[in-house]
C-alpha angles and dihedrals in degrees: 000000000000116000117224102172112134092011126118110242145187107211124190114191144156113256122199114260096017126105096202123058117258117238122200134175121206149106121290108238100173139011134183135164096283106029148015130217115220121188115206125212089257089063099252115134118212121201106205125190108230091224089065096049116110098177138006115188125178112230114210113239116245130223111257091218107046103011098234120136108259139171107259091220098054098035122209136304089239090061097253126118126239117244 
């Protein structure tokens, strides 16, 4: 099983009562065998059943200073940190 905790994600899933899939962007705050919890930038936390997920894509974190995608561990050549 792939671990997504502390990673920025794009999650596409089927939500009850909706004809179109739901797409959210956020950071995974918890994961277990049946579901993941994703917190969006607005502060809302979604609990998504893994059986309903159509796509999970990791979104690289971007440097707050220059906007380029950077590894959060190494930082950025401009001196900023990825977030």
